[in-house]
VOGU-3710 file (C-alpha; in Angstrom, 3 decimals, decimal comma):
1> xxxxxxxxxx> 95,210/113,756/93,084  93,909/110,474/93,913  91,234/109,962/96,622  93,179/108,509/99,518  90,934/105,860/100,709  93,237/104,991/103,854  93,072/108,389/105,031  89,160/108,703/104,509  88,860/105,421/106,704  90,942/106,909/109,406
11> xxxxxxxxxx> 89,138/110,338/109,410  85,682/108,143/109,730  87,170/106,458/112,788  87,719/103,027/110,894  90,903/100,852/111,091  93,206/100,836/108,060  95,362/97,676/107,289  98,763/97,881/105,880  101,592/95,864/105,287  105,462/96,194/104,222
21> xxxxxxxxxx> 106,167/95,096/100,726  109,240/93,326/101,760  110,035/92,031/98,225  110,097/95,259/96,209  108,734/94,390/92,882  105,536/96,102/91,225  103,988/92,440/91,172  104,280/92,115/94,983  102,772/95,379/95,386  99,871/94,272/93,161
31> xxxxxxxxxx> 99,063/91,084/94,979  98,968/92,840/98,508  96,667/95,331/97,030  94,566/92,552/95,366  94,435/90,493/98,865  92,525/93,561/100,291  95,165/95,534/102,196  94,240/99,327/102,428  97,796/100,699/102,107  101,307/99,255/101,432
41> xxxxxxxxxx> 104,544/100,427/103,389  107,312/101,227/100,887  110,583/101,074/102,928  112,993/103,583/101,354  114,875/103,956/104,721  115,864/100,324/105,264  114,645/98,782/101,904  116,252/99,356/98,252  113,737/101,616/96,828  115,017/105,137/95,632
51> xxxxxxxxxx> 112,515/107,690/94,301  112,774/106,422/90,959  112,064/102,788/91,885  109,425/103,897/94,197  107,587/105,560/91,374  107,006/101,959/89,623  105,859/100,469/93,017  103,412/103,361/93,390  101,843/102,727/89,832  101,355/99,264/90,980
61> xxxxxxxxxx> 99,737/100,331/94,230  97,515/102,681/92,299  96,513/99,834/89,947  95,761/97,452/92,587  93,711/100,389/94,542  95,927/100,203/97,527  97,307/103,548/99,006  101,089/103,870/98,496  102,805/105,287/101,725  106,757/105,592/101,786
71> xxxxxxxxxx> 108,968/105,542/104,669  111,504/108,288/103,730  115,201/107,838/104,659  115,450/111,159/106,547  113,219/114,349/107,450  114,524/116,628/104,949  112,503/118,461/102,694  114,335/117,921/99,518  114,029/114,227/100,166  110,423/114,020/101,102
81> xxxxxxxxxx> 109,769/116,170/98,095  111,322/113,517/95,677  108,861/110,928/96,790  105,981/113,135/97,068  106,487/113,939/93,287  106,497/110,373/92,319  103,001/109,814/93,728  103,351/108,805/97,134  99,932/109,338/99,038  101,814/109,817/102,037
91> xxxxxxxxxx> 105,145/109,365/104,010  106,475/107,686/107,192  109,243/110,147/108,633  111,665/108,460/110,709  113,215/109,685/114,008  110,632/112,232/114,983  111,762/113,312/118,519  110,585/116,693/118,980  107,512/118,904/117,946  109,830/120,900/115,553
101> xxxxxxxxxx> 110,682/117,476/113,893  106,909/116,801/113,486  106,067/120,268/112,157  108,962/120,076/109,682  107,640/116,710/108,261  104,122/118,530/107,914  105,537/121,426/106,104  107,636/119,180/103,698  104,475/117,190/102,705  101,838/120,271/102,447
111> xxxxxxxxxx> 101,803/123,174/100,007  101,014/126,594/101,375  99,457/127,746/103,710  99,714/124,373/105,517  103,489/123,964/104,572  106,258/124,979/102,288  106,377/121,987/99,827  107,972/123,166/96,475  105,533/123,749/93,645  105,814/120,874/91,206
121> xxxxxxxxxx> 103,574/117,685/91,500  103,454/116,771/87,758  102,621/113,153/88,313  100,366/113,370/91,111  98,389/116,231/89,301  98,130/113,925/86,216  100,741/116,155/84,704  98,576/119,161/84,740  95,807/117,475/82,672  93,068/117,616/85,352
131> xxxxxxxxxx> 91,668/120,816/86,804  93,731/123,812/87,689  97,039/124,139/89,525  94,938/125,661/92,602  92,601/122,785/92,516  95,431/120,165/92,767  97,309/122,089/95,444  93,933/122,014/97,555  93,377/118,235/96,817  97,216/117,335/97,414
141> xxxxxxxxxx> 97,049/118,975/100,943  93,665/117,426/101,724  94,635/113,663/100,557  98,086/113,419/101,502  99,044/111,757/104,809  101,749/112,561/107,284  102,937/109,615/109,791  105,643/110,485/112,266  107,735/107,611/113,640  108,378/107,637/117,520
151> xxxxxxxxxx> 111,370/105,365/117,658  113,613/107,064/120,375  113,101/107,635/124,309  113,422/111,307/123,443  110,452/110,975/121,079  108,503/109,172/124,061  109,527/111,966/126,347  108,282/114,714/124,107  105,008/112,909/122,999  102,698/115,511/124,851
161> xxxxxxxxxx> 104,311/118,203/122,818  104,272/116,323/119,463  100,801/115,254/119,702  99,870/118,999/119,612  101,396/119,550/116,034  98,628/120,035/113,351  98,549/118,050/110,008  99,979/114,752/111,432  97,896/111,986/110,548  99,265/108,905/112,381
171> xxxxxxxxxx> 101,586/108,670/115,360  103,498/105,392/114,991  105,528/104,003/117,726  108,663/101,947/116,669  109,731/99,346/119,153  112,926/98,419/117,166  115,000/101,687/117,534  113,075/102,546/120,809  114,722/99,365/122,326  118,105/100,205/121,473
181> xxxxxxxxxx> 117,543/103,749/123,001  116,241/102,245/126,039  119,491/100,394/126,556  117,845/97,097/125,305  119,047/96,739/121,724  117,096/94,085/119,527  114,821/93,191/122,583  111,667/94,545/121,232  109,618/92,325/123,659  111,465/93,367/126,938
191> xxxxxxxxxx> 108,916/94,200/129,481  110,000/97,848/129,958  110,154/98,437/126,201  106,552/96,956/125,837  105,448/98,985/128,699  106,805/102,153/127,139  105,187/101,134/123,759  101,798/100,522/125,526  101,918/103,903/127,674  102,734/105,814/124,170
201> xxxxxxxxxx> 99,938/104,169/122,457  97,443/105,066/125,347  98,735/108,723/125,354  97,956/108,796/121,570  94,544/107,355/121,785  93,632/109,470/124,938  94,539/112,411/122,802  91,952/111,496/120,152  94,957/110,740/117,632  95,391/107,747/115,382
211> xxxxxxxxxx> 98,044/105,267/116,897  100,001/102,721/115,256  102,839/100,226/115,984  104,300/97,046/114,089  101,967/93,858/114,784  101,691/90,169/113,695  98,881/87,952/113,736  99,973/86,889/117,307  99,326/90,263/118,990  97,125/92,273/116,368
221> xxxxxxxxxx> 93,880/91,601/118,549  95,651/92,814/121,578  96,645/96,220/119,883  93,489/96,666/118,422  91,820/96,377/121,836  94,516/98,989/122,891  93,240/101,183/120,118  95,549/101,229/117,063  93,768/101,973/113,730  96,773/102,406/111,483
231> xxxxxxxxxx> 97,573/98,536/111,542  100,947/97,769/110,174  102,725/94,264/109,577  105,421/92,506/107,574  104,840/90,289/104,493  108,329/88,545/104,710  107,454/86,507/108,126  104,401/85,070/106,391  106,012/84,296/103,209  108,808/82,437/105,164
241> xxxxxxxxxx> 106,411/80,820/107,469  104,147/79,469/104,573  107,318/78,120/102,884  108,455/76,333/105,887  105,220/74,716/106,799  104,776/73,396/103,132  108,342/72,031/102,958  107,907/70,326/106,655  104,410/68,892/105,391  105,866/67,674/102,078
251> xxxxxxxxxx> 108,842/66,246/103,405  106,942/64,232/106,120  104,458/63,025/103,358  107,158/61,961/100,704  108,244/58,130/100,711  111,689/57,546/102,235  113,509/56,779/98,837  112,050/60,179/97,181  113,024/62,070/100,620  116,577/60,937/100,403
261> x> 116,919/61,926/96,685
//
C-alpha cells in the first residue's frame, strides 16, 4: 500500500490541497499532480468514471505523486469495495446523514478489526508481491481515508453524533444538495445556506476534526481562516475562465479585418 501523503499532512495538522479532475483523462490527472495538488477528486457519483476507468485515473495519480480520492456513487459496501480494489487511496461518501451512515462508510473501507471490507486488494497490495497479507491489511487500514459528505439538513442536525464516529478522516460540508434540502435549490450563496455551512464548519473544527467544503480562489482565504484543512476546488472554472480571458484579449488585439474573418 502506497504512503498516503494527504493523510499524513492532515495528521500533522497541515493543509492538503485538492482539485476535482473535471475532464476525466489520465493526462488531466497527471497535469494536476505535476502542478502540485496533494490530491485529486475523481467523481464517480456525478462524473463518468466507473471502477474500470477510475483505475486508469488512479494510475495517473500515482505516477504524478498525487493522492487519488474517489467520490463513490452510493454508500454501499459492494460499491465502495470495487473502487478501493482499483487502488483508490480513499473515498468521499455522499449523503451521510447519520452516525450509522458514517460507520457504514468506515466499515466498507477498512479491514477487520476496524471494518468489514472483503479480503481482496490485489492491486493495492502490488498483487501480493510486497510483504505478507497481514502487513498489507495493516498498511491499508493505516493509509486509506474516509471522507463523509454532509449535504442535507438531516446531516447538519445529526452532526454532533456523526463527529463521534471513529475512522472518519474528513467531514466535508456540501452546499449544493444542502441548499436544496433547506428549500433554496441552487442558491448555494443564500445567506441561510452560508450560515449553515459556516456553523457546521465551526462545529467540526471545535471538535478537533478536519473540515472541508468546496472553495474557489475568491473565498479560499476566508475558509482557511475558518479552519478548513482539506481544501477542495474545481478545475473546470479555471479552464473556462482562462480560455475566455485569452479570447477576449486576442479579439481586442486583432486588426479589424482579421477579427471579421
